[in-house]
C-alpha positions, 0 to 999 in steps of 0.5 A, spaced: 264 644 073 268 637 076 264 631 078 265 629 085 270 624 084 274 629 080 274 634 085 276 629 091 282 627 087 284 634 086 283 636 093 287 630 095 292 631 090 293 638 092 294 636 099 299 631 097 303 636 093 303 641 099 306 635 103 311 633 098 312 637 091 316 631 088 310 628 087 307 632 082 308 628 076 305 622 079 299 626 082 298 629 075 298 622 072 293 620 077 289 626 076 289 624 068 287 617 070 281 619 074 279 624 069 279 619 063 275 614 067 269 619 069 264 618 064 262 625 060 255 625 062 258 627 069 261 633 067 257 639 067 258 643 061 257 651 062 259 656 057 263 662 059 259 669 057 263 675 055 261 681 058 
């Protein structure tokens, strides 16, 4: 699961993209920056189970 800071950045990026799709590249770059600055210990590691 995403940390709160990444979730907030993602939700903001979605709204900004809906307002102006031309911002896609910039928004993806910003999301990569937020992801890269988020410490590994804030990410919840879940294993997907197969049925």
